[in-house]
C-alpha positions in Angstrom: 33.8 50.6 -7.8 34.9 48.0 -5.3 31.3 47.3 -4.4 30.4 46.8 -8.1 33.2 44.3 -8.5 32.1 42.4 -5.4 28.5 42.3 -6.7 29.8 41.0 -10.0 31.7 38.2 -8.4 28.8 37.2 -6.3 26.5 37.2 -9.3 29.0 35.1 -11.3 29.3 32.6 -8.4 25.5 32.2 -8.2 25.3 31.6 -11.9 28.1 29.0 -11.8 26.6 27.1 -8.9 23.2 27.0 -10.6 24.8 25.5 -13.8 26.7 23.0 -11.7 23.5 21.9 -9.9 21.6 21.6 -13.3 24.4 19.4 -14.7 24.2 17.2 -11.6 20.5 16.7 -12.0 20.8 16.0 -15.7 23.3 13.3 -14.8 20.9 11.4 -12.5 18.4 8.7 -13.5 15.5 9.1 -11.1 13.5 5.9 -10.9 9.8 6.3 -10.3 8.9 2.6 -9.8 11.0 -0.2 -8.3 10.0 -3.8 -8.6 11.5 -6.9 -7.0 11.1 -10.6 -7.9 12.5 -13.9 -6.8 14.1 -15.8 -9.7 13.9 -19.6 -10.2 17.4 -19.8 -8.6 16.1 -17.8 -5.6 18.1 -14.7 -6.5 16.7 -11.2 -6.4 15.7 -9.4 -9.6 15.2 -5.7 -9.5 13.3 -3.7 -12.2 13.1 0.1 -12.4 11.1 2.5 -14.5 13.0 5.7 -15.3 11.7 8.8 -17.3 13.9 9.5 -20.4 14.9 13.1 -20.1 15.0 14.8 -23.5 13.4 11.9 -25.3 11.7 12.6 -28.6 8.1 13.7 -28.1 8.6 13.2 -24.4 6.4 16.0 -23.3 3.6 15.2 -25.7 3.5 11.5 -24.8 3.6 12.1 -21.0 0.9 14.8 -21.1 -1.5 12.9 -23.4 -0.8 9.6 -21.6 -0.1 7.7 -24.9 2.3 4.8 -24.8 5.2 4.1 -22.5 8.1 4.8 -24.9 9.5 7.7 -22.8 10.4 5.4 -19.9 13.4 3.2 -19.6 12.8 -0.2 -18.1 15.9 -1.9 -16.8 16.4 -5.1 -14.8 19.3 -6.8 -13.0 19.7 -9.9 -10.9 21.9 -10.7 -7.9 22.1 -13.1 -4.9 21.1 -10.2 -2.7 19.3 -6.9 -3.0 22.7 -5.1 -2.9 24.1 -7.3 -5.7 21.0 -6.7 -7.9 21.2 -2.9 -7.2 24.8 -2.9 -8.3 23.8 -4.5 -11.5 21.2 -1.8 -12.1 23.8 0.9 -11.5 26.0 -0.7 -14.1 23.4 -1.0 -16.8 21.6 2.4 -16.3 23.5 5.0 -18.3 23.4 7.7 -15.6 23.7 7.8 -11.8 20.7 5.8 -10.5 18.7 7.4 -7.7 15.8 5.8 -5.8 14.9 9.0 -3.9 12.0 9.8 -6.2 10.5 6.3 -6.3 6.7 6.6 -5.9 5.9 2.9 -5.8 7.7 -0.1 -4.5 6.2 -3.4 -5.7 7.4 -6.9 -4.8 6.1 -10.2 -6.2 4.0 -12.4 -3.9 6.5 -15.2 -4.3 9.3 -12.9 -2.8 6.9 -11.6 -0.1 6.3 -15.1 1.1 9.9 -16.2 0.9 12.4 -16.2 3.8 14.6 -13.8 1.8 11.9 -11.0 2.1 13.0 -9.8 5.5 16.6 -9.3 4.4 15.4 -7.6 1.3 13.2 -5.1 3.2 16.0 -4.5 5.7 18.4 -3.7 2.9 15.9 -1.4 1.3 15.3 0.4 4.6 19.0 1.1 5.1 19.8 2.6 1.8 21.8 5.8 1.8 19.3 7.1 -0.8 16.1 6.1 0.9 12.8 5.6 -0.8 10.8 5.3 2.4 8.0 7.6 1.3 7.1 5.4 -1.6 3.8 3.4 -1.5 4.4 -0.3 -0.9 2.6 -3.1 -2.7 2.6 -6.8 -3.3 2.0 -8.0 -6.8 0.1 -11.2 -7.6 2.4 -12.2 -10.4 5.7 -10.9 -11.6 6.7 -7.4 -10.4 8.8 -6.9 -13.5 5.8 -7.3 -15.7 3.8 -5.0 -13.4 6.5 -2.3 -13.7 6.6 -2.6 -17.5 2.8 -2.3 -17.7 2.6 0.9 -15.5 1.8 3.4 -18.2 0.9 7.1 -18.1 -2.9 7.5 -18.3 -5.5 10.2 -18.2 -3.1 13.0 -19.1 -0.7 12.4 -16.2 2.9 11.4 -16.0 3.5 8.0 -14.3 4.9 9.5 -11.2 2.0 11.9 -10.5 -0.6 9.4 -11.8 0.5 6.7 -9.3 0.1 9.1 -6.4 -3.3 10.4 -7.6 -4.6 6.9 -8.2 -3.5 5.4 -4.9 -4.8 8.4 -2.9 -8.2 7.9 -4.7 -8.2 4.2 -4.1 -7.3 4.6 -0.4 -10.1 7.2 0.0 -12.5 4.7 -1.4 -11.2 2.0 0.9 -10.0 -0.3 -1.9 -6.5 -0.4 -0.6 -4.5 0.6 2.5 -2.5 3.8 2.2 0.8 2.0 3.1 4.1 3.8 2.7 7.3 1.6 2.9 8.6 3.4 6.0 5.3 2.6 7.9 5.3 -0.9 6.6 8.9 -1.6 7.6 8.8 -0.1 11.1 5.4 -1.8 11.8 7.0 -5.1 10.8 10.0 -4.7 13.2 7.8 -3.4 16.0 6.2 -5.5 18.8 2.7 -4.3 18.0 0.1 -4.9 15.3 1.2 -6.6 12.0 1.9 -4.6 8.8 -0.2 -4.6 5.7 0.7 -3.7 2.1 -1.3 -2.8 -1.0 -2.3 -5.7 -3.2 -2.0 -5.4 -6.9 -1.8 -7.4 -10.2 -1.5 -7.1 -13.9 -4.7 -8.4 -15.5 -5.4 -7.9 -19.2 -8.9 -9.2 -18.9 -10.9 -9.7 -15.7 -13.9 -12.1 -15.3 -16.9 -11.3 -17.5 -19.2 -11.2 -14.5 -18.7 -10.4 -10.8 -18.1 -13.4 -8.6 -20.4 -12.1 -5.8 -23.5 -10.0 -5.4 -21.9 -8.0 -2.7 -19.9 -5.1 -4.1 -16.2 -5.6 -3.1 -16.7 -9.0 -1.5 -14.3 -11.5 -3.0 -12.7 -8.8 -5.3 -8.9 -9.1 -5.6 -6.7 -7.5 -8.3 -6.9 -10.5 -10.6 -10.7 -10.7 -10.2 -11.8 -7.2 -11.1 -14.7 -7.5 -13.6 -13.5 -4.7 -15.8 -11.1 -3.8 -18.7 -9.2 -0.7 -19.8 -6.0 0.4 -21.4 -4.4 0.2 -17.9 -3.8 -3.5 -17.1 -2.5 -2.8 -13.6 -5.2 -3.1 -10.9 -5.0 -2.2 -7.2 -7.5 -3.6 -4.6 -7.2 -5.5 -1.4 -4.3 -6.0 1.1 -1.4 -8.4 1.7 -1.0 -9.1 5.5 2.4 -10.0 7.0 3.5 -11.8 10.1 7.1 -12.5 11.3 8.7 -10.9 8.3 6.7 -12.7 5.6 3.4 -12.4 3.8 0.8 -14.5 5.6 -2.3 -14.0 3.5 -4.6 -11.8 1.4 -7.6 -9.7 2.2 -10.2 -8.9 -0.5 -11.6 -5.4 -1.2 -14.4 -5.6 1.3 -12.2 -6.9 4.1 -9.7 -4.2 3.3 -12.4 -1.6 3.8 -13.1 -3.0 7.3 -9.4 -2.9 8.2 -9.2 0.7 7.1 -12.3 1.6 9.1 -11.1 -0.1 12.3 -7.7 1.5 11.9 -9.5 4.9 12.0 -9.2 5.9 8.3 -12.1 8.0 6.9 -13.2 6.1 3.8 -16.2 6.0 1.4 -17.1 2.6 0.1 -19.9 0.6 -1.5 -21.6 -2.2 0.3 -24.5 -4.4 -0.6 -27.5 -5.2 1.6 -29.8 -7.9 0.3 -28.9 -6.9 -3.3 -29.4 -3.2 -2.7 -26.4 -0.9 -3.0 -25.5 1.1 0.1 -22.9 3.9 0.3 -21.0 4.0 3.6 -18.7 6.5 5.2 -16.5 5.3 8.1 -16.6 7.6 11.1 -14.0 6.0 13.4 -14.0 3.7 16.4 -15.2 4.6 19.9 -15.5 3.0 23.3 -12.6 0.5 22.7 -11.8 -1.7 25.6 -9.3 -4.6 25.7 -9.1 -6.6 28.9 -9.2 -10.1 30.3 -12.4 -11.8 31.3 -12.8 -14.0 34.4 -11.3 -17.0 32.5 -8.2 -15.0 31.5 -9.2 -14.7 27.9 -8.7 -11.4 26.1 -11.9 -9.6 25.3 -11.9 -6.9 22.6 -14.9 -4.6 22.6 -15.5 -1.5 20.5 -18.1 0.4 18.5 -17.5 1.0 14.8 -19.3 4.0 13.4 -20.7 4.5 9.9 -22.7 7.1 8.1 -25.1 5.8 5.5 -25.7 8.0 2.5 -29.2 7.3 1.5 -29.9 7.3 -2.3 -33.1 6.0 -3.8 -34.2 4.1 -0.8 -33.0 4.1 2.9 -32.0 0.6 3.9 -33.2 -1.0 7.1 -30.8 0.3 9.7 -31.2 -2.7 12.0 -30.6 -5.2 9.1 -27.6 -3.2 7.9 -26.2 -3.0 11.4 -26.4 -6.8 11.9 -25.0 -7.6 8.4 -22.0 -5.3 8.9 -21.4 -6.7 12.4 -21.4 -10.3 11.1 -19.0 -9.4 8.2 -16.7 -7.7 10.6 -16.7 -10.6 13.1 -16.0 -13.0 10.2 -13.0 -10.9 9.3 -11.7 -10.8 12.9 -11.9 -14.6 13.2 -10.3 -15.1 9.8 -7.3 -13.0 10.9 -7.1 -15.0 14.1 -6.9 -18.2 11.9 -4.1 -16.6 9.7 -2.2 -15.5 12.8 -2.2 -11.8 12.0 -3.5 -8.7 13.7 -3.6 -5.8 11.3 -6.2 -3.7 13.2 -4.1 -1.6 15.6 -5.4 -3.4 18.7 -1.9 -4.1 20.0 -1.1 -0.4 20.2 -4.2 0.2 22.3 -3.6 -2.8 24.6 0.1 -1.9 25.1 -1.0 1.4 26.8 -2.0 -0.6 29.9 1.6 -1.9 30.4 4.3 0.1 32.3 7.3 -1.2 30.3 8.2 -2.7 27.0 9.6 -5.8 28.7 6.3 -6.4 30.5 4.4 -6.0 27.2 6.6 -8.5 25.5 6.2 -11.0 28.3 2.4 -10.6 27.9 2.7 -12.2 24.3 0.0 -10.2 22.5 -0.1 -12.6 19.5 -1.1 -15.5 21.7 -3.8 -13.5 23.5 -5.2 -12.2 20.2 -5.4 -15.7 18.7 -7.8 -16.7 21.6 -9.6 -13.4 22.0 -13.4 -12.9 22.0 -15.1 -9.9 20.4 -17.9 -7.7 21.5 -18.5 -5.5 18.5 -21.3 -2.9 18.0 -22.1 -0.9 14.9 -23.3 2.6 15.1 -25.2 4.0 12.1 -26.4 7.4 11.2 -28.3 8.2 8.0 -27.7 11.2 5.7 -30.0 12.0 2.8 -28.2 12.3 -0.6 
């Protein structure tokens, strides 16, 4: 009998704890997107998108991807990130949590402002971190971008964002940047961080601006229309705690390839479409020549997936090489090094102090490049 009573007490305890946990979850507002803007008065404005639990027709709308009525959009402003977050906590009718945020998006205006570093630092030090969220810079207002992020193709916003960004990264359109990686890259003494580039565009240009696939394509210049106004393509590059410039879709593909990501992307050779798969970097050497200038040498490998016609391998190799060299020189002019070369060069130094005295940024700015392209061909 005593054993039966003990079992009953344990069962009741388990049931009670379960109900308590459920009540706690129901009392939390889990944001899925967090946006940040710089106001005209140079304050911080935060905007969140939160699913409405128990909303009318909630399940139907989220599963069919129709409308955005089942998501609460709330904004608040403050002199600092902390002040704006407090405003959100006041206006959101439940305990606000950022632990389930899938996408962090900041406006380009904020990303280029001196307040950005403090904003990122405050975000990184939250008690409820959202470090696993993807990180993007918006060409335009982040608040509008958050409002326009709707469920599409039968997916909830939270799962749809992840699926879409993973797809875009595989295709090379964007970098797969998570906020934690971005932040710690930014405070490190190695290569510069990059972020996803995005924009809200209701109607893109009627015709492509270039004959070369992703060349010149940025989020506001995608020649396409759909019910989804938010576009993701390209990269924002940062230096010394601020955004320094923009890379288009093709340049982002090259950055991904040099950083070692396996991507599939479209390329154009003399008007003919070419499908490429990056296969990594080999034989990388970074040293100084007889004049003391840094020399960066490596071989970038691609597999060409031949379709109707196999392109001239020699012509393709030379064209890819020229485009990559143009990107390397452009990054030198912008004062950024997003390729991961610093991590490789730092291996030759015995201490962090010695590496810092070396001044990698100054050496990269004057570096010369010896780049080779290795191509294999696979029949479709």
